[in-house]
C-alpha positions in Angstrom: -2.3 0.7 21.1 0.1 -1.9 19.9 0.8 -1.5 16.2 2.9 -3.7 13.9 4.8 -1.8 11.2 4.1 -3.6 7.9 5.3 -1.2 5.2 7.3 1.9 4.3 6.9 3.4 0.9 8.7 6.1 -0.9 7.1 9.5 -1.6 8.1 12.7 -3.2 10.6 14.8 -1.3 11.9 13.8 2.2 8.8 11.9 3.3 7.7 8.3 3.5 4.3 6.6 4.0 4.4 4.2 7.0 1.7 1.5 7.1 0.8 -0.3 10.3 -1.6 -3.0 11.6 -3.3 -2.3 14.9 -2.9 -5.6 16.9 -5.9 -4.7 19.1 -8.5 -3.7 16.5 -7.2 -5.7 13.5 -7.3 -2.5 11.4 -4.9 -1.2 8.9 -3.5 2.3 9.8 -1.3 4.8 8.1 0.9 6.6 10.6 1.0 10.4 10.1 2.6 12.9 12.4 0.5 14.7 15.1 0.2 17.6 12.6 -1.1 15.4 9.8 2.0 15.1 7.7 3.7 12.0 6.3 6.7 10.7 8.3 10.2 11.9 7.3 12.7 9.6 5.7 14.6 9.6 9.0 11.6 8.0 10.8 12.5 5.4 13.4 9.7 3.1 12.3 11.0 -0.1 10.7 9.1 -3.0 9.1 8.4 -5.8 11.5 8.7 -3.7 14.7 5.9 -3.4 17.2 5.2 0.1 18.7 3.0 1.3 21.4 1.2 4.3 19.9 -1.2 6.9 21.0 -3.2 8.0 18.0 -6.5 9.4 16.8 -8.2 9.1 13.5 -7.6 11.9 11.0 -10.7 14.1 10.7 -12.1 14.4 7.2 -10.3 11.4 5.7 -11.1 11.2 2.0 -11.9 7.7 0.8 -10.3 5.4 -0.1 -7.6 6.6 2.3 -9.5 6.0 5.5 -6.6 4.5 7.3 -4.9 7.9 8.2 -4.2 8.4 11.9 -2.4 11.1 13.8 0.3 9.7 16.1 0.8 11.8 19.3 3.2 9.5 21.2 5.2 6.4 20.4 7.6 3.9 21.9 9.1 0.8 20.5 8.2 -2.4 22.4 9.5 -5.3 20.3 9.8 -7.1 17.0 7.5 -9.7 15.3 9.9 -12.6 14.7 8.0 -14.2 11.8 6.2 -11.3 10.0 5.0 -13.3 7.0 3.4 -16.1 9.0 1.8 -13.6 11.4 0.3 -11.6 8.5 -1.1 -14.7 6.8 -2.7 -15.9 10.1 -4.0 -12.5 11.4 -4.7 -10.2 8.4 -7.4 -10.4 5.7 -5.6 -11.7 2.5 -7.1 -11.4 -0.9 -6.5 -14.6 -3.0 -6.9 -15.2 -6.7 -6.8 -12.6 -9.5 -5.8 -9.0 -8.8 -9.4 -8.0 -9.7 -10.6 -9.6 -6.4 -8.9 -6.8 -4.5 -10.3 -3.4 -3.6 -13.9 -4.5 -4.0 -13.5 -5.3 -7.7 -13.3 -1.6 -8.5 -9.9 -1.6 -10.3 -9.7 -0.3 -13.8 -6.8 -0.3 -16.2 -5.0 2.1 -18.5 -4.1 1.0 -22.1 -0.6 0.3 -20.8 -2.0 -2.0 -18.1 -1.6 0.1 -15.0 -4.4 -0.4 -12.4 -6.3 2.6 -10.9 -9.6 3.7 -9.4 -11.4 6.8 -10.6 -13.6 9.5 -9.1 -16.0 8.7 -11.9 -16.6 5.1 -10.7 -17.1 3.3 -7.5 -14.5 3.8 -4.7 -13.3 0.9 -2.5 -13.7 1.0 1.3 -10.0 1.2 1.9 -6.7 2.0 0.2 -4.6 -1.0 1.3 -4.8 -4.7 1.3 -2.7 -7.9 1.4 -2.7 -10.1 -1.7 -1.5 -13.6 -2.3 -0.3 -13.4 -5.9 -1.8 -15.9 -8.3 0.8 -15.2 -10.9 4.6 -14.6 -10.9 5.5 -10.9 -10.8 8.5 -10.1 -13.0 10.5 -7.0 -12.6 10.0 -4.8 -15.6 11.3 -1.3 -15.0 10.2 1.6 -17.1 11.4 5.3 -17.3 13.7 4.8 -14.2 10.8 3.5 -12.1 10.8 0.0 -10.6 7.7 -1.9 -11.5 6.5 -5.5 -11.8 4.6 -7.1 -14.7 2.3 -10.2 -14.8 -0.3 -11.7 -17.1 -4.0 -11.5 -16.4 -5.6 -13.6 -19.0 -4.3 -12.2 -22.3 -3.5 -8.8 -20.8 -0.2 -7.7 -19.3 -0.5 -5.7 -16.1 2.0 -3.4 -14.4 2.4 -2.3 -10.8 4.9 0.3 -9.7 7.0 -0.7 -6.7 7.5 2.0 -4.0 8.7 -0.1 -1.0 12.0 0.3 0.8 13.0 -3.4 0.5 15.4 -4.2 -2.2 13.4 -5.0 -5.4 13.6 -8.7 -6.4 14.0 -9.9 -10.0 10.8 -11.8 -9.5 8.2 -12.4 -6.9 7.0 -16.0 -7.1 3.4 -17.0 -7.5 1.7 -17.5 -4.1 3.8 -14.8 -2.4 2.2 -12.4 0.0 2.5 -8.7 -1.0 0.9 -5.5 0.2 -1.0 -3.3 -2.2 -1.8 0.3 -1.7 -3.5 3.1 -3.6 -1.6 6.4 -4.2 -3.3 9.7 -3.4 -5.8 11.3 -5.8 -3.9 12.8 -8.8 -4.2 13.9 -12.4 -1.7 15.5 -14.7 -1.6 19.3 -14.5 -2.2 19.5 -18.3 -5.2 17.2 -18.2 -8.6 18.4 -19.4 -10.7 19.9 -16.6 -13.4 17.2 -17.2 -10.9 14.4 -16.7 -11.4 12.8 -13.2 -8.7 12.3 -10.7 -7.3 8.8 -10.2 -5.6 6.7 -7.5 -3.0 4.4 -9.0 -2.2 1.0 -7.6 1.2 0.5 -6.0 3.1 -2.5 -4.7 4.3 -1.3 -1.3 6.0 -4.4 0.1 6.5 -8.1 -0.1 6.9 -10.8 2.6 8.9 -14.0 2.4 
């Protein structure tokens, strides 16, 4: 299958999450190794490249992370010369407020970070492309790169985990890729507290 590499995101340790778009099926995929692990930081996959991959869906994917696939063979075949234009023309793009993404199931912490919870409805997938309806302004916190924007009277924050150099601001109307982190809750959280998937900004396209 011909797969376009659309994102690389930072993870803990020596691993990265590689996102792709299957040019044949029109589906988002997350490229794991044949053994089901995330790619290493030394992976050859680069954003904008097209690879011929043999892969199979991961058995037992836990929603919303239904995009996981196990790659058993790969070869680089080319580069998409205008990635942004291609994505706008060929991929579903969410327009308007952030709440239009992920089936409208996003919720927010008191500090303005978006998440989904096991105690509420879960979206059908964990990634999407969004045309920003507000300017995203870099607003780092606790050594983490993140972006802030207004949603009505509220201020929202999204952590940036991409490999591209973070911009001081991402203009309104830009195309970005959003993704949900894996299920997590603090180790010291009460047993009754549900796990959450937090929203991330995994890439931008200009």
